[in-house]
C-alpha positions in Angstrom: -6.4 22.1 9.7 -9.3 23.3 12.5 -6.9 23.3 15.2 -5.8 19.7 14.7 -2.4 18.5 14.4 -1.7 17.2 11.0 -0.4 13.6 11.4 2.3 13.0 8.8 2.3 9.6 7.2 5.3 7.1 6.4 5.0 5.8 3.1 4.8 2.3 4.2 2.3 3.3 6.7 -0.5 5.2 3.6 0.4 1.9 1.2 -0.7 0.0 4.2 -3.6 1.5 5.1 -4.5 1.6 1.3 -4.1 -2.2 0.6 -6.5 -2.7 3.8 -8.9 0.1 2.4 -9.3 -1.9 -0.9 -9.5 -5.2 0.7 -12.3 -3.8 3.1 -13.7 -1.8 0.0 -17.6 -3.7 -1.4 -16.8 -5.4 -4.7 -13.2 -6.2 -4.4 -11.5 -9.6 -5.0 -10.0 -9.7 -1.8 -7.5 -12.6 -2.6 -6.5 -10.4 -5.6 -6.0 -7.3 -3.1 -4.1 -9.2 -0.8 -1.8 -10.2 -3.3 -1.6 -6.9 -4.6 -0.9 -6.0 -0.6 1.5 -8.9 0.2 3.4 -8.1 -2.8 3.4 -4.6 -4.5 2.1 -2.3 -2.1 5.5 -1.5 -0.1 7.4 1.6 0.3 10.7 -1.0 -0.4 8.9 -3.9 -2.3 11.3 -6.7 -3.5 13.2 -6.9 -6.4 11.0 -9.7 -8.0 7.7 -8.3 -6.6 5.9 -8.2 -9.9 7.2 -11.8 -10.6 6.0 -13.0 -6.8 2.2 -10.9 -7.7 1.9 -12.7 -11.0 2.9 -16.2 -10.0 0.5 -15.6 -7.0 -2.3 -14.2 -9.4 -1.4 -17.1 -11.8 -2.0 -19.5 -8.7 -5.1 -17.9 -7.4 -6.6 -18.2 -11.3 -5.7 -21.9 -11.8 -7.3 -22.9 -8.2 -10.5 -20.5 -9.5 -10.4 -22.1 -12.9 -10.3 -26.0 -11.2 -11.9 -26.2 -7.8 -12.0 -29.0 -5.6 -14.4 -31.5 -6.2 -17.6 -32.3 -4.2 -18.1 -36.3 -4.1 -21.6 -36.8 -4.4 -23.1 -39.9 -2.5 -25.5 -42.4 -3.9 -27.9 -43.5 -1.4 
């Protein structure tokens, strides 16, 4: 340990840091990482966390499949 005191992390702190590292990693879908961080990467996730994450993923997929239309103005 080279004379340094080992810092003990709580499970919640570890999972939060994991989520932040995931969101910051190059090539990672940040929207999906945010959903995982919000719903799944918790020390004590909600009883329906998987259903909540699934709903958020379906909503994200729906938004991406049907992006807002950009109007083209002739003139």
